[in-house]
C-alpha positions as CSV (number, residue, x, y, z in Angstrom):
1,X,-13.2,-17.9,-2.7
2,X,-10.6,-20.3,-3.8
3,X,-7.3,-18.6,-2.7
4,X,-5.3,-20.0,-5.6
5,X,-7.8,-18.6,-8.1
6,X,-7.9,-15.2,-6.6
7,X,-4.1,-14.9,-6.2
8,X,-3.7,-15.9,-9.8
9,X,-6.0,-13.1,-10.8
10,X,-4.1,-10.6,-8.7
11,X,-0.8,-11.8,-10.2
12,X,-2.2,-11.3,-13.7
13,X,-3.3,-7.8,-12.8
14,X,0.1,-7.0,-11.2
15,X,-1.6,-5.9,-8.0
16,X,0.9,-4.3,-5.6
17,X,3.8,-5.0,-8.0
18,X,4.6,-1.4,-8.9
19,X,7.1,0.7,-6.9
20,X,6.9,4.4,-7.8
21,X,10.2,6.3,-8.0
22,X,11.1,8.4,-5.0
23,X,11.9,12.1,-5.2
24,X,15.3,13.0,-3.9
25,X,14.8,14.5,-0.4
26,X,14.8,18.3,-0.5
27,X,17.6,18.3,2.1
28,X,19.9,16.3,-0.2
29,X,21.2,17.7,-3.5
30,X,20.5,15.4,-6.5
31,X,23.8,13.9,-7.6
32,X,22.6,12.7,-11.0
33,X,24.3,9.4,-10.4
34,X,22.4,6.2,-11.2
35,X,20.8,4.7,-8.1
36,X,21.7,1.3,-6.8
37,X,19.2,-1.3,-5.7
38,X,17.1,0.1,-2.8
39,X,18.5,-0.9,0.5
40,X,21.8,-2.1,-1.0
41,X,25.2,-0.4,-0.8
42,X,25.9,2.2,-3.5
43,X,28.5,1.8,-6.2
44,X,31.8,0.5,-5.1
45,X,30.6,0.0,-1.5
46,X,29.3,3.5,-0.9
47,X,26.6,3.9,1.6
48,X,23.0,4.2,0.2
49,X,21.7,7.7,-0.2
50,X,18.7,9.0,1.6
51,X,16.5,8.4,-1.5
52,X,17.7,4.8,-1.7
53,X,16.8,4.3,2.0
54,X,13.3,5.7,1.3
55,X,12.9,3.5,-1.7
56,X,13.8,0.5,0.4
57,X,11.2,1.5,3.0
58,X,8.6,1.7,0.3
59,X,9.5,-1.8,-1.0
60,X,9.3,-3.3,2.4
61,X,6.0,-1.9,3.5
62,X,4.6,-2.8,0.0
63,X,5.7,-6.4,0.5
64,X,4.0,-6.4,3.9
65,X,0.8,-4.9,2.4
66,X,0.7,-7.5,-0.3
67,X,1.0,-10.3,2.3
68,X,-1.9,-8.9,4.2
69,X,-4.0,-8.6,1.0
70,X,-3.2,-12.2,0.1
71,X,-4.5,-13.3,3.5
72,X,-1.0,-14.4,4.6
73,X,-0.2,-12.1,7.6
74,X,2.8,-14.1,8.8
75,X,4.5,-13.3,5.5
76,X,4.4,-9.6,6.5
77,X,6.7,-10.2,9.5
78,X,10.0,-10.4,7.6
79,X,9.6,-7.1,5.6
80,X,8.3,-5.3,8.7
81,X,11.3,-6.7,10.7
82,X,13.7,-5.5,8.0
83,X,12.0,-2.1,8.1
84,X,12.4,-1.9,11.9
85,X,16.0,-2.9,11.8
86,X,17.2,-0.3,9.3
87,X,20.4,1.5,10.1
88,X,20.6,5.0,8.6
89,X,24.0,6.4,9.6
90,X,24.5,10.0,8.5
91,X,22.7,9.8,5.2
92,X,19.3,10.8,6.6
93,X,18.9,14.5,7.7
94,X,18.6,14.8,11.5
95,X,15.2,16.5,11.2
96,X,13.8,13.3,9.8
97,X,15.0,11.0,12.6
98,X,12.0,11.4,14.9
99,X,9.6,10.3,12.2
100,X,11.8,7.4,11.2
101,X,12.0,6.3,14.9
102,X,8.2,6.3,15.2
103,X,7.8,4.4,12.0
104,X,10.4,1.8,13.0
105,X,8.7,1.2,16.4
106,X,5.4,0.6,14.6
107,X,7.2,-1.8,12.2
108,X,8.9,-3.6,15.1
109,X,5.5,-4.3,16.8
110,X,4.0,-5.4,13.4
111,X,6.8,-7.8,12.9
112,X,5.7,-9.8,15.9
113,X,2.0,-10.3,15.0
114,X,0.4,-13.2,13.2
115,X,-3.2,-12.2,13.1
116,X,-4.6,-10.6,9.9
117,X,-6.2,-7.7,11.7
118,X,-3.1,-6.8,13.7
119,X,-0.9,-7.1,10.6
120,X,-3.2,-4.9,8.7
121,X,-3.1,-2.3,11.5
122,X,0.7,-2.2,11.3
123,X,0.7,-1.8,7.5
124,X,-1.9,1.0,7.6
125,X,-0.1,2.8,10.4
126,X,3.3,2.7,8.8
127,X,1.8,3.9,5.5
128,X,0.2,6.8,7.3
129,X,3.4,7.6,9.1
130,X,5.3,7.6,5.8
131,X,2.7,9.9,4.3
132,X,2.8,12.3,7.3
133,X,6.6,12.6,6.9
134,X,6.4,13.0,3.1
135,X,3.9,15.8,3.6
136,X,6.0,17.6,6.1
137,X,9.3,17.1,4.3
138,X,8.0,17.7,0.8
139,X,9.4,14.4,-0.3
140,X,8.2,10.9,-1.0
141,X,6.9,8.9,-4.0
142,X,6.7,10.8,-7.2
143,X,3.1,11.9,-7.5
144,X,3.2,12.5,-11.2
145,X,0.5,10.4,-12.9
146,X,-0.6,8.9,-9.6
147,X,-4.2,9.0,-10.7
148,X,-3.8,6.5,-13.5
149,X,-7.2,6.7,-15.1
150,X,-10.2,4.6,-13.9
151,X,-10.1,1.0,-15.0
152,X,-13.7,0.8,-16.2
153,X,-15.9,-1.5,-18.2
154,X,-19.4,-0.8,-19.3
155,X,-20.3,-4.1,-17.7
156,X,-17.9,-6.3,-15.7
157,X,-18.4,-9.6,-17.3
158,X,-16.2,-11.9,-15.3
159,X,-14.1,-12.2,-12.1
160,X,-10.9,-10.8,-13.7
161,X,-12.6,-7.6,-14.7
162,X,-14.2,-7.1,-11.3
163,X,-10.9,-7.7,-9.6
164,X,-9.2,-5.3,-11.9
165,X,-11.5,-2.5,-10.7
166,X,-10.9,-3.3,-7.1
167,X,-7.1,-3.7,-7.6
168,X,-7.2,-0.2,-9.1
169,X,-9.2,1.2,-6.2
170,X,-6.9,-0.4,-3.6
171,X,-3.8,1.1,-5.4
172,X,-5.3,4.6,-5.5
173,X,-6.1,4.5,-1.8
174,X,-2.6,3.2,-1.1
175,X,-1.0,6.1,-3.1
176,X,-3.4,8.5,-1.4
177,X,-2.2,7.4,2.1
178,X,1.6,6.9,1.4
179,X,2.5,9.7,-1.1
180,X,0.2,11.3,0.2
181,X,-2.1,12.3,-2.6
182,X,-5.6,13.6,-1.9
183,X,-6.4,13.3,-5.6
184,X,-5.6,9.6,-5.7
185,X,-7.5,8.9,-2.5
186,X,-10.6,10.6,-3.7
187,X,-10.4,8.9,-7.1
188,X,-10.3,5.5,-5.4
189,X,-13.1,6.4,-3.0
190,X,-15.3,7.6,-5.8
191,X,-14.8,4.5,-7.8
192,X,-15.6,2.4,-4.7
193,X,-18.9,4.1,-4.3
194,X,-20.1,3.7,-7.8
195,X,-23.1,1.5,-8.5
196,X,-22.0,-2.1,-9.1
197,X,-23.4,-5.6,-9.6
198,X,-21.5,-8.9,-9.4
199,X,-20.4,-10.3,-12.7
200,X,-22.6,-13.0,-14.2
201,X,-19.9,-15.7,-13.6
202,X,-20.3,-15.2,-9.8
203,X,-23.6,-16.6,-8.4
204,X,-25.6,-14.6,-5.9
205,X,-24.4,-15.3,-2.4
206,X,-21.0,-16.6,-3.5
207,X,-17.9,-16.0,-1.4
208,X,-16.8,-13.4,-3.9
209,X,-20.0,-11.4,-3.6
210,X,-19.8,-11.5,0.2
211,X,-16.2,-10.4,0.2
212,X,-16.5,-7.7,-2.4
213,X,-19.6,-6.3,-0.7
214,X,-17.5,-5.9,2.5
215,X,-15.0,-3.9,0.5
216,X,-17.6,-1.7,-1.2
217,X,-19.4,-0.8,2.0
218,X,-16.3,1.2,2.8
219,X,-16.9,3.5,-0.1
220,X,-18.8,6.2,1.7
221,X,-16.4,6.2,4.6
222,X,-13.4,6.4,2.3
223,X,-15.0,9.4,0.5
224,X,-15.7,11.2,3.8
225,X,-12.3,10.5,5.4
226,X,-10.4,13.7,5.2
227,X,-7.7,13.3,7.8
228,X,-4.6,10.9,7.7
229,X,-5.8,9.0,10.7
230,X,-9.3,8.5,9.3
231,X,-7.8,7.3,6.0
232,X,-5.5,5.0,7.9
233,X,-8.6,3.4,9.6
234,X,-10.4,2.9,6.3
235,X,-7.4,1.4,4.6
236,X,-6.9,-1.0,7.4
237,X,-10.4,-2.3,7.0
238,X,-10.0,-2.5,3.3
239,X,-7.0,-4.8,3.4
240,X,-8.5,-6.9,6.2
241,X,-11.5,-7.5,3.9
242,X,-9.3,-8.3,1.0
243,X,-7.2,-10.7,3.1
244,X,-10.2,-12.5,4.6
245,X,-11.5,-13.2,1.1
246,X,-8.2,-14.2,-0.5
247,X,-7.1,-16.2,2.5
248,X,-10.4,-18.0,2.7
249,X,-11.0,-16.8,6.3
């Protein structure tokens, strides 16, 4: 598929552009103060809070994910490198440090790769590590409203509508892995397994049909994946398939 065309569709849909608010970590009392930009110093040069560090993490791994989905794996190197280089000082509870260390080592490896499959592996592993830590620490992205309502048409009449469905699916699986949210994951998996036909403006055998079929074949595996590691593997394959189609590879 023409990469400029598909990226324009994704930009129109806002795929990957949302960044859910993070809950304040349970080990840190909420101050009620307005948060500064994630990853930046707080007001008047204060160090960022734990929640701001986590928001910055989410922004960086989301940037890396979007680069893989766009078929531009080298664009994932900078955000992964920034994730790996984070300095946490005393703002992060000590009990979190082992999980952060493991996540940073994964990001460090991912920052050095240029192949689509390897970049996708790094993104999916970091996402799963984030979800594991959030589950254990009862923190992470705010899950309220994470299942946003299925983007559905009685019949998908064009490329934009078809991409809207699959952008929604990808976002639910992402929330399912990172938050983590079982409800979001299952909602995305169920939508992926629904009966589907290519829209009339895409001829049979087109690059779009080939690419989207590769994505939809993951539906049963996504629905059956019940462990974080299994979901990590499915999500990796999903964004590889997206990146191959969008990047023309």
